C-alpha positions as CSV (number, residue, x, y, z in Angstrom):
1,M,-0.1,-0.3,-0.2
2,L,1.3,3.7,-1.2
3,N,1.7,6.0,2.0
4,I,2.1,9.4,0.3
5,R,1.6,12.2,2.5
6,Y,3.0,15.2,1.1
7,N,1.9,18.7,1.6
8,S,1.8,20.5,-1.8
9,I,-0.8,23.5,-1.5
10,M,-0.2,26.1,-3.1
11,K,-3.5,29.1,-2.9
12,K,-4.3,30.1,-6.1
13,E,-4.3,33.7,-5.6
14,Y,-0.4,33.3,-5.1
15,L,-0.7,31.6,-8.8
16,D,-2.7,35.0,-10.1
17,N,-0.1,37.2,-8.6
18,L,2.1,34.8,-10.0
19,Y,0.9,35.1,-13.7
20,E,-0.3,38.8,-13.1
21,T,3.3,40.2,-12.2
22,T,5.3,37.7,-14.9
23,T,3.0,39.2,-18.1
24,K,4.3,42.9,-17.0
25,E,6.5,44.4,-18.9
26,G,9.9,43.0,-19.7
27,K,9.1,39.7,-17.6
28,S,6.8,37.6,-19.3
29,V,9.7,35.3,-19.8
30,L,8.8,34.5,-16.4
31,A,5.5,33.0,-17.1
32,L,7.2,30.2,-18.6
33,S,10.6,29.3,-16.6
34,L,8.4,29.5,-12.9
35,P,5.5,27.4,-13.8
36,I,7.9,24.8,-15.2
37,A,10.0,25.3,-11.6
38,L,6.8,24.7,-9.7
39,L,6.1,21.7,-11.6
40,Y,9.4,20.6,-11.2
41,K,9.6,21.0,-7.5
42,H,5.8,19.7,-6.9
43,I,6.6,16.3,-9.4
44,F,9.9,16.2,-7.6
45,N,9.0,16.4,-3.8
46,K,5.9,14.4,-4.3
47,N,7.8,11.5,-5.9
48,A,10.9,11.9,-3.3
49,H,8.6,11.0,-0.8
50,L,6.7,8.2,-2.1
51,L,10.5,6.9,-2.6
52,Q,11.9,7.8,0.9
53,T,8.7,6.4,2.5
54,N,7.8,3.5,0.5
55,Y,11.3,2.3,-0.4
56,N,14.0,3.8,1.8
57,L,15.3,4.8,-1.8
58,T,16.6,8.7,-3.1
59,H,15.8,10.2,-6.6
60,S,19.7,10.0,-7.4
61,E,19.6,6.8,-6.4
62,I,16.4,5.9,-8.7
63,D,17.9,7.8,-11.7
64,V,21.0,5.4,-11.7
65,L,18.8,2.2,-11.6
66,A,16.8,3.7,-14.3
67,A,20.1,4.0,-16.6
68,L,20.9,0.7,-15.4
69,Y,17.5,-0.4,-16.5
70,N,18.0,0.9,-19.9
71,Y,21.7,-0.3,-20.3
72,K,21.7,-3.4,-17.6
73,I,25.2,-2.5,-17.5
74,M,27.6,0.8,-17.6
75,T,31.1,1.9,-16.5
76,P,30.6,4.6,-13.3
77,T,31.8,7.3,-16.0
78,D,28.7,6.1,-18.0
79,L,26.9,6.3,-15.4
80,Y,27.5,9.7,-13.9
81,E,27.7,11.5,-17.1
82,A,24.0,10.1,-18.4
83,T,22.8,11.4,-14.6
84,I,24.7,14.3,-14.2
85,F,26.1,13.5,-11.0
86,S,29.9,14.7,-10.4
87,S,32.4,11.3,-9.9
88,G,32.3,11.2,-5.8
89,G,28.7,11.7,-5.7
90,M,28.4,8.9,-7.9
91,T,30.5,6.6,-5.6
92,K,28.2,7.1,-2.9
93,I,25.4,6.4,-4.6
94,L,27.1,3.3,-6.2
95,K,28.1,1.5,-2.5
96,K,24.4,2.6,-1.3
97,L,22.8,0.5,-4.0
98,E,26.0,-2.3,-3.6
99,Q,25.1,-3.0,0.4
100,K,21.0,-3.0,-0.9
101,Q,22.2,-5.5,-3.4
102,F,20.2,-3.8,-6.2
103,I,23.7,-3.8,-8.2
104,S,27.3,-5.4,-8.3
105,R,30.3,-4.2,-9.7
106,V,31.7,-7.0,-12.3
107,P,34.9,-7.0,-14.0
108,S,35.4,-5.3,-17.3
109,D,36.3,-7.1,-20.1
110,K,38.0,-4.6,-21.9
111,D,40.0,-3.4,-19.3
112,K,40.6,-5.7,-16.0
113,R,41.5,-2.9,-13.9
114,S,38.4,-1.4,-13.8
115,K,34.8,-2.2,-12.6
116,L,31.4,-2.4,-14.7
117,V,28.3,-1.2,-12.7
118,K,25.6,-4.1,-13.1
119,L,21.9,-4.2,-12.5
120,E,20.7,-7.3,-10.2
121,P,17.7,-8.9,-10.6
122,K,16.7,-7.1,-7.1
123,G,17.5,-3.4,-8.7
124,E,15.1,-4.3,-11.7
125,E,12.6,-5.6,-9.3
126,I,12.4,-2.1,-6.9
127,F,13.4,0.1,-9.8
128,N,9.7,-1.7,-11.1
129,L,7.8,-1.0,-8.6
130,C,8.9,2.5,-8.1
131,L,8.0,3.1,-11.8
132,G,4.9,2.4,-11.4
133,N,3.7,4.1,-8.4
134,V,5.9,7.3,-9.8
135,L,4.0,6.8,-13.1
136,K,0.7,7.0,-11.1
137,I,1.5,10.0,-9.5
138,D,2.4,11.7,-12.8
139,N,-0.5,10.3,-14.8
140,E,-2.5,11.8,-12.0
141,I,-0.5,15.2,-12.6
142,F,-0.6,15.6,-16.5
143,S,-4.0,13.8,-16.0
144,V,-5.6,17.8,-17.2
145,L,-4.2,17.4,-20.6
146,D,-5.9,16.1,-23.5
147,E,-3.4,13.5,-25.5
148,K,-2.8,16.2,-28.4
149,E,-1.6,19.2,-25.2
150,K,0.6,15.9,-23.9
151,E,2.0,15.1,-27.4
152,S,2.9,19.1,-27.9
153,L,4.2,19.5,-24.1
154,E,6.2,16.7,-25.3
155,E,7.9,18.2,-28.4
156,I,8.4,22.0,-26.8
157,L,10.2,20.3,-23.5
158,K,11.8,17.8,-25.7
159,K,13.5,21.1,-27.6
160,L,14.0,23.2,-24.7
161,V,16.0,20.2,-23.1
162,Y,17.8,19.5,-26.3
163,S,19.1,23.0,-26.5
164,T,20.0,23.3,-23.0
165,F,22.2,20.3,-23.5
166,K,24.0,20.5,-26.3
């Protein structure tokens, strides 16, 4: 059973004020960036609460499991490039995930001195559980949009992300 209790109430008057003040001269771009920041914060906090409360996992740990879910085995360098972590931060996350037996370190075929990071069945299982519940939250949030709006938003966000990380 999911235990999700996260206070995410923002009064409509504050949102109205946000849009009113950002549409004033020279600030219209804030009407784009601030809502994205608010949505990010809401989604991130709600999902973080779910992950911590129900699975004792952080967003960073799930990010690593997600990358490994897609690639199964990666170098630590590839992992921190895929997840935008520093190498030091990645080391801490990998140690925690290894202790939880969600990943293992295996020798590289190309370089016996280096170790690859491998997703273990237990890690894949917990990732799938988390993903299912995160999707429920995300679907609820985006349920106000019809399919065409979701497709348009996806294309717009994709364009912004690709232009940011080029």
